[in-house]
N, C-alpha and C positions, 0 to 999 in steps of 0.2 A: 506491498499499501501507501502513494507517495504519499511525500505533505502535501499539497495541491489539492487530492481527498480529502485529506483531514480540516482543511480552509475552507472547499467548498461545505459538507458537512455543517460544519461550526457553522456555517452561512446558510445552511439552508433549514437548521431548525434555531436560530436565534429567536425568532416569537417563541417557542416553548418552554428553552434552557431560559433567556433572561427573567422571567420572574420567579424562577427558583437561587437565581445569582441576587436578585436587587437584594443594593441594603445588606449584604450580606460580606463579612473578610471569608478570602480567598486565599487559600494554597492552590501552588500552583505543579505539577507534577512532568516536568521539560525530558526532553529527550532528546537534546544536539546533535546524535549521531547516530537518529533514529533506534526505536521497542526493542533491540535486539542491545543496542548498547548500555553504556551510562547514564540510568536516572537522577535527577535533584529533587528535591522541591523546593521551593518557590514562594515564603511565608509577607519579603520583603523586598522596596523595590531597589533590591542590589544593581539589576541592570534596564536599561528605562525600555518601555514600554509605550508607544502609542493612545491614546484614550485609557488608559489603562489610570483610574482613580486610586490615589494616594492618600491613606485614612489618617485624620487627627492623631500626631505618634500619643497626647493621652491615654487614648481607648486603653493602653496597655502599658503603664509608665513602666522607664527602664528598658526597653524594646523598640528596636527600628518602625516607622510606617504601618502598618497591616493596607493591602490591597481590598480592591475589589471590582466587579464586574459588571456596568452597571447599561453598555451600550451595545452597541454589535458591531461598533468599531473596535471599540474593548477585546471581545472576544474573535475580532476575527486574527486584529494584528499580535492579539497572545499565542495563537494557531502558526502564522506565519515566524511566531519568535518561536521556536519549536516544544509549545506548552502542546503537550498528550492530554491532560486531566486536569477538570477542575473539582477542586473538592470544599466546600463551604464549613466557614461556622457554628452551631446550632441557634446561635444568636444575631440579633441584626444590631444593627452600629448605633441604632435612640438609646437600645438598652442592653447593648455588648454584656455584660455580667451575668443576665438573665432572661437565659435559654427560652426558647416559643418553640423546641419540640426537643422530644428524645430517636433513636433513630437506634434500634435494634439489630446486628449484623448478623444475621444465619450465616455460621461458616462451617463446609464439612468437614469432616475428620475423616481420615483413611479406611476407606469401607462404607460411605457415605451413600448409597444412590438418591438418583434425584428424587420416585417418589418419595422416600423419607424425608429429601430434604421439602418438597410440596405439603406432606403431612406436621412437619415442625411445623414452616409455616403459618398452618392452618391451625396448629396447638397455639401458637404462638398471639394469633389475632383470640380464640376464645378466652385467651390466661386475662388479656388487658380487654376483655369484655365485662367483665366477669369483677374485673376490676373499677370499672364504668368508664373505662378508654377505647375510641373510638380508632382505629389505623390503619394505616395506608401503606400499600403494596408497591415494593418498585426492584426487578431485578439488580447484580449489584453489575453486569458484567462484567463479571469472573467466571467465578462457580457458585455465588451462591444469592442469597435474595437479602432486602431490604425490609425490614419492619418500621414505618415511620409512622411517631405520635406528637399532632402538634397540642402545644400547651400552652398556657396562659401562662404570660411574663414575667413571674411573679416571686418564683426559687431564683437559688443561685447554683451556681453548678457545681458547685461540690452535693448541694441534697438534693437535685434533679439524679446526677450520675450515682447516689446512693441508692436510691431509686430506684435505678434500671437496676442494679444491679443484686438487691435485693428483686425482683421481677424473675430473675435469669438463676440464682439460685434455689428459687421457689421452685421455680420449674423443674431444674435437675433436682433437688429430692422428693421431687413427686414424681417424676417419670427418671430416675434413674435411667433408665435403658434405653435411653432417647439423647439426652443432654448431658452437658455437661458445665459446670459453671468457672471452672479455669482452664487458662493458656496453657500453648504443650502441647503437639504433635502425640506426643506419646500419653496425654491425659485423654483425646478423644478419639482413639482405632475406632469407628464405626457405629461414633455419638456426634453430636453437633455442640461447637460452643457459640452459644451465643453474646458476640461482642456487642459488651456493655462502655467499655472501654474509650471510646469514640465520643462517649458526652460529659469527655471531663474539658474544663476551661481551658482554650487554645486550641480543642483537638477538632479534627475535620474529618467527616466522610463525602465520599464520594460524589458530585452532585446529580443530581437528577440530568438525563442524557450527555451528561460528559461519553465521551470514550474512556476506555482502557487502552494501557500499555501494554497489550501483548498480544499474542499470535492469535489473528482474527480481530482485532481490536476493538470489542463489544464493545456495548452501549450502555448504560444504568438507565430502563427504560421503565417510568410506570405504569403500573397497568390495573384494573378493578381486581377483586376481591374474584369476584366470575371466573375472570380468563387464567386460575392459578391451577387449575386441573388442567391447562389446557397447555401451558408454558413445558418446552421442553427443555432446557436450562436456562441458569442466570448470562450466558452471552448471548438467548436468542438471537438479539437481533445485532448486526453490527453498523458499522458508518458506512457499510457500501450498501443495508438493505432498511436501513430508520428511518432517515425518508418519506420510501416510499412506503411503508406502513403506516407510517403519519397521518399521508396524504389521502388516508380512508380512512379516517378516523371522526365519524362527525361529534362527540360528545369528552372533554374532557376527563380521564376514570378515576381523577382526585379535586372533579369542580366542587367537592364541599372538603377540601383541608385547606382550604385557601383561610373560610370562614370558623372554622372550629377553634375554638376554643376553649379547654376543662382542666377544670381545676387536678389536681394531684393529692388536696391535700389529703381526700378521705381514703384514696387507694393508700398512701402510706398508711396511713391509718390501717386497714385490713389486712394488711402485709407485714406491724408488727407484732 
């Protein structure tokens, strides 16, 4: 896949992707020598990119300025500068220390089949529903699935991360044959680690519609829950196929996500 193909991809899907990037600090995964070469994360303006927004350094004291992508020009210029992946914070700039979502990344261990991962995603959804929380689904663009939960931005990162960890620990305790709450490949052979670690301050998750710097260049695609059983894998769509797929979609499967705000206070008490 050529760089021009990636540039054209981001230009063609900007209208879908920009709402997910808007007003959020972003980390960039750059591949100067291609996706098979050395990759590096960029969180700060070490090198200038046209139209890339530099945020007020006061947002993260004692750190360099953060970056944000809020225009087609910024998205495309980043791709032209060898940016493959866009990862976003769980908070918006206006309330930088109060996340408005948390993400559960279903990461399959060795021996986990795709149907097992599909079942795990549905179980995660049911668990969240029992806690009174509605969630949305997207493919990771790699091997897994992301379950995203919008929340009212009132609590700090520590509280939200601790809650997401409590959810994961509860699932691993209730269904130990399927889930594990500890990182490490040896801990999750045949099981799924639900990664809650991306919910900490300064941590990021691959943005919806971001390409992934892996062979095939899969895309993190938002989908409806009723599409789950039809999915063939976490990288079902690629930069070569995503635009055509989107052109046939009449409705946004995440339409309800944008206005959904739900407190986790009651859910925290339920898990205590």
